[in-house]
Each structure stands twice: as C-alpha cells, then as structure tokens.
C-alpha positions as CSV (number, residue, x, y, z in Angstrom):
1,X,-24.5,-50.9,72.5
2,X,-24.0,-54.3,73.9
3,X,-20.7,-54.7,75.8
4,X,-18.8,-58.0,76.6
5,X,-16.2,-57.7,79.5
6,X,-13.8,-60.4,79.8
7,X,-12.3,-60.6,83.3
8,X,-8.6,-60.9,83.8
9,X,-8.6,-64.4,85.4
10,X,-10.7,-65.8,82.6
11,X,-8.5,-64.2,80.0
12,X,-5.4,-65.9,81.6
13,X,-7.2,-69.1,82.1
14,X,-8.2,-69.5,78.5
15,X,-4.5,-68.8,77.4
16,X,-3.1,-71.3,79.7
17,X,-5.5,-73.9,78.4
18,X,-3.9,-73.0,74.9
19,X,-0.4,-73.2,76.4
20,X,-0.8,-76.6,77.9
21,X,-1.9,-78.2,74.6
22,X,-0.1,-75.7,72.4
23,X,0.0,-78.3,69.5
24,X,-3.5,-79.3,69.6
25,X,-6.7,-77.8,69.0
26,X,-8.5,-76.6,72.3
27,X,-11.9,-75.6,73.1
28,X,-13.9,-74.3,75.9
29,X,-17.0,-72.4,77.2
30,X,-17.2,-68.8,78.4
31,X,-19.3,-68.4,81.6
32,X,-20.8,-65.2,83.3
33,X,-23.5,-64.1,85.9
34,X,-27.0,-65.4,84.8
35,X,-28.7,-63.4,82.0
36,X,-32.3,-62.9,82.2
37,X,-33.3,-59.8,80.3
38,X,-30.7,-58.7,77.6
39,X,-31.1,-55.1,75.9
40,X,-29.4,-53.3,73.5
41,X,-27.4,-51.5,76.4
42,X,-26.6,-54.7,78.3
43,X,-23.2,-55.3,79.5
44,X,-22.4,-58.9,79.6
45,X,-19.6,-59.9,82.1
46,X,-17.6,-63.1,81.2
47,X,-16.3,-64.2,84.4
48,X,-15.1,-67.7,84.0
49,X,-14.5,-70.4,81.6
50,X,-14.8,-74.1,81.3
51,X,-11.9,-75.9,79.4
52,X,-13.4,-78.7,77.3
53,X,-11.4,-80.5,74.5
54,X,-7.7,-80.6,73.4
55,X,-8.2,-82.5,70.1
56,X,-10.7,-82.6,67.5
57,X,-13.4,-83.8,69.7
58,X,-15.1,-80.6,69.5
59,X,-16.2,-81.5,65.7
60,X,-18.4,-84.5,67.3
61,X,-21.9,-83.3,68.2
62,X,-22.2,-86.2,70.9
63,X,-19.3,-84.8,72.7
64,X,-20.4,-81.3,72.4
65,X,-23.8,-82.2,73.5
66,X,-22.9,-83.9,76.7
67,X,-20.4,-81.0,77.6
68,X,-23.2,-78.5,77.2
69,X,-25.4,-80.6,79.4
70,X,-23.0,-81.0,82.2
71,X,-22.1,-77.2,82.0
72,X,-25.7,-76.0,81.7
73,X,-26.6,-78.0,84.9
74,X,-23.5,-76.4,86.6
75,X,-24.7,-73.2,85.5
76,X,-28.5,-73.7,86.6
77,X,-27.2,-74.4,90.2
78,X,-24.7,-71.6,90.2
79,X,-26.7,-68.8,88.8
80,X,-24.4,-68.5,85.7
81,X,-25.2,-68.7,82.1
82,X,-23.0,-70.0,79.2
83,X,-21.9,-66.8,77.0
84,X,-19.9,-68.3,74.4
85,X,-17.1,-70.3,73.3
86,X,-13.4,-69.9,72.8
87,X,-11.2,-72.1,70.5
88,X,-7.6,-72.3,69.3
89,X,-6.0,-74.3,66.3
90,X,-3.0,-74.2,64.3
91,X,-4.7,-73.0,61.3
92,X,-6.5,-69.9,62.8
93,X,-4.5,-67.4,60.9
94,X,-7.6,-67.3,58.6
95,X,-10.5,-64.9,59.2
96,X,-12.9,-67.8,58.8
97,X,-14.4,-69.6,62.1
98,X,-14.3,-73.3,62.1
99,X,-18.0,-74.8,61.3
100,X,-18.2,-76.8,64.4
101,X,-17.2,-73.7,66.6
102,X,-19.9,-71.6,64.6
103,X,-22.5,-74.3,65.3
104,X,-21.7,-74.4,69.1
105,X,-21.8,-70.4,69.0
106,X,-25.1,-70.5,67.3
107,X,-26.5,-73.1,69.8
108,X,-25.5,-70.8,72.5
109,X,-27.2,-68.0,70.9
110,X,-30.5,-69.8,71.0
111,X,-30.0,-70.6,74.6
112,X,-29.2,-67.1,76.0
113,X,-30.0,-64.8,72.9
114,X,-26.4,-63.4,72.8
115,X,-23.3,-65.3,72.0
116,X,-19.5,-64.4,71.4
117,X,-16.7,-66.6,70.1
118,X,-13.0,-66.0,71.1
119,X,-10.2,-67.3,68.7
120,X,-7.0,-67.7,70.4
121,X,-4.1,-66.6,67.9
122,X,-1.4,-69.4,68.8
123,X,0.9,-67.9,66.6
124,X,0.9,-64.4,68.3
125,X,0.7,-66.3,71.6
126,X,3.8,-68.2,71.0
127,X,5.5,-65.0,69.8
128,X,4.9,-63.5,73.2
129,X,2.0,-60.9,72.2
130,X,-0.3,-62.1,74.7
131,X,-2.1,-58.8,74.7
132,X,-3.3,-59.2,71.1
133,X,-3.7,-63.0,71.1
134,X,-7.6,-63.1,70.8
135,X,-10.0,-62.4,68.3
136,X,-13.6,-61.6,69.1
137,X,-16.9,-62.5,66.8
138,X,-20.5,-61.8,67.6
139,X,-23.5,-63.3,66.1
140,X,-25.8,-61.2,63.8
141,X,-27.4,-63.3,61.3
142,X,-23.7,-64.2,60.8
143,X,-20.5,-64.1,62.7
144,X,-18.8,-60.5,62.9
145,X,-15.4,-59.7,63.8
146,X,-15.6,-57.3,66.8
147,X,-12.9,-55.1,67.8
148,X,-11.0,-56.1,71.0
149,X,-10.4,-53.1,73.2
150,X,-8.3,-52.9,76.3
151,X,-9.0,-50.3,79.2
152,X,-5.6,-48.8,78.6
153,X,-6.2,-47.8,75.4
154,X,-6.8,-43.9,75.0
155,X,-8.8,-44.0,71.7
156,X,-11.7,-46.5,72.9
157,X,-13.7,-47.1,69.5
158,X,-17.0,-48.4,69.6
159,X,-18.8,-51.0,67.3
160,X,-17.8,-53.7,64.9
161,X,-14.8,-53.8,63.4
162,X,-15.7,-55.1,59.8
163,X,-13.3,-56.9,57.4
164,X,-14.0,-54.2,54.8
165,X,-16.6,-51.3,54.5
166,X,-18.3,-53.0,52.0
167,X,-19.2,-56.0,54.3
168,X,-20.2,-53.2,56.7
169,X,-22.7,-51.6,54.6
170,X,-24.2,-55.1,53.5
171,X,-24.6,-55.8,57.0
172,X,-26.4,-52.9,58.2
173,X,-28.6,-53.1,55.2
174,X,-29.6,-56.6,55.8
175,X,-30.3,-56.0,59.4
176,X,-32.5,-52.9,58.5
177,X,-34.6,-55.2,55.9
178,X,-35.1,-57.7,58.8
179,X,-36.4,-54.9,60.8
180,X,-38.6,-53.5,58.5
181,X,-40.2,-57.1,57.6
182,X,-40.7,-57.8,61.1
183,X,-42.3,-54.4,61.7
184,X,-44.9,-55.2,58.8
185,X,-45.7,-58.4,60.5
186,X,-46.4,-56.8,63.6
187,X,-43.6,-58.6,65.5
188,X,-40.4,-57.2,67.5
189,X,-36.9,-58.4,66.9
190,X,-33.6,-57.9,68.8
191,X,-31.7,-57.4,65.4
192,X,-31.4,-53.8,65.9
193,X,-28.9,-53.9,68.7
194,X,-27.0,-57.1,67.3
195,X,-25.1,-54.7,64.7
196,X,-23.2,-52.9,67.5
197,X,-21.0,-54.5,70.2
198,X,-18.1,-53.7,72.2
199,X,-15.6,-56.3,73.5
200,X,-13.3,-55.2,76.4
201,X,-10.3,-56.8,78.2
202,X,-8.2,-55.4,81.2
203,X,-5.2,-53.4,81.0
204,X,-2.7,-54.9,78.3
205,X,0.5,-54.3,80.2
206,X,-0.8,-55.8,83.4
207,X,-2.3,-59.0,81.4
208,X,1.1,-59.4,80.0
209,X,3.1,-59.4,83.1
210,X,0.4,-61.4,85.0
211,X,0.5,-64.1,82.4
212,X,4.3,-64.3,82.3
213,X,4.2,-64.9,85.9
214,X,1.8,-67.7,85.4
215,X,3.9,-69.3,82.8
216,X,6.9,-69.2,85.1
217,X,5.1,-70.9,87.9
218,X,3.9,-73.6,85.2
219,X,0.2,-72.8,86.0
220,X,-1.0,-74.1,83.0
221,X,-0.1,-77.9,84.2
222,X,-3.1,-77.1,86.7
223,X,-5.5,-76.7,83.9
224,X,-8.1,-79.8,84.0
225,X,-10.6,-80.1,80.8
226,X,-13.4,-82.0,80.1
227,X,-11.4,-84.6,78.0
228,X,-9.2,-85.5,80.9
229,X,-12.4,-85.6,83.1
230,X,-13.6,-88.4,81.1
231,X,-10.3,-90.3,81.4
232,X,-10.5,-89.6,85.2
233,X,-13.6,-88.7,86.8
234,X,-12.0,-87.4,90.0
235,X,-10.5,-84.5,87.9
236,X,-12.8,-81.6,88.3
237,X,-13.0,-79.4,85.0
238,X,-15.8,-77.2,86.3
239,X,-14.4,-75.4,88.9
240,X,-10.9,-73.8,88.6
241,X,-9.4,-70.8,89.9
242,X,-6.0,-70.3,88.9
243,X,-4.3,-67.3,90.0
C-alpha cells in the first residue's frame, strides 16, 4: 500500500495560490524528498509546492516544458523530486480531470514512476470548507480518485475510493490481466501496487484554523508563481515558505 503524505504548509500554500487568483485557473507542482527506489509500501512525502500558472497557460506544452525543466533543475540541486501537480478551475465540479493536467501528471509519472494530481474544489473553498477542498487522483493505467484521509479521522480507510463498485472491479481485473501478461513475457511490472493508495493530510480542525489565520494576515498576497516570474525575473517562484 503506497501512501502519500501532504504536509500542512504545502496544503496551505496551494490553497493560498488558489485564493490569490480565485477567479482564474491555477496550476502548480508538488515536490518532496528525492525518490530513488519506490515499492508497494513506499511512503511518499509531499513537502513543498511550486506555483506555476494563474491562467490557461497550463494548456500550452511549451510553457509546461519550460516550467518542468526549471523545476527539475532546482530539484536536482536540492535532492527533491517532482511528485505531482495541483490544479483548480471554476468547472472542477466534474469528476473528470482536464486533459492537459492528465498529460502533466503522466509526464511526471514517467519521471518518478509515481504521480498524484490534486484538484482544488474552489466552490468548497469559497464556502469555507477548507478541510475538504481537495480531491486526489493517482495513476494506474488511468487516473483513479483516491480517498483523502485526515489524521483526525477515527475510521481510517485504506485504498482507492472508486466512483462505483463496477469501475473498481474493472480496474482490478485490468491490472490482474496486465500482471499475467507481463509474467508470461518474463517481465516484472509495478502494476500490482498501483491499485492501492492512501492519501493523507493533517488534522482537519488545525488545518482550517491555521488557514483562516493566514487569510486574515493576507498571506496569499505573498504567493509568487512562474507566470509572475516571467514578467519580473527578480521574483522567486521556486523557494517560498509562507507560514
């Protein structure tokens, strides 16, 4: 069972990015300690994020390629890995992920052998439901919705939260078929553990109270993303630590 742990500071920073540009689609990358050997029991820490866009610039491959190159260079110098991508838009009430975000996530998956996409539900964010304002997706031949757990929840449920039992059975069947095919060819594949994930955030009550404090202090104004950096290169979008 692979587990993603999202740090409190990273959680708040990506919500602040969405708050600063509440009427625009926002996109950024999720970072964590360098991943060398991933296994079915790996715990993957997400300890930072890099804000990239506050417009539809995320749909242009040239913009994404440049951003990934710069962030990858930064990661190599700081023993970090790109873990995934986060995104928010006004039409994310749908369970479907935007195609450009899927492509970014799949590119990251090829780089690190694992990837997560976080979708910020800006409608819930605007209503003050910060603790449930993100949806998590992991890649297993297709993008699968994963349960977001809080350390404060008494009944900690493991595994994937599928949209329906029928889809769940279908995914497991596909993965089992892929494993049998790989065995027959004398190859090994990591498909087996890709069907099981946990995604964990911190204590919900503490997260909400801290976020309210950050809003009152207008910390969202300190967020700098890649788009702003392109307009003013003196602005640093790579190293931000807003507490």
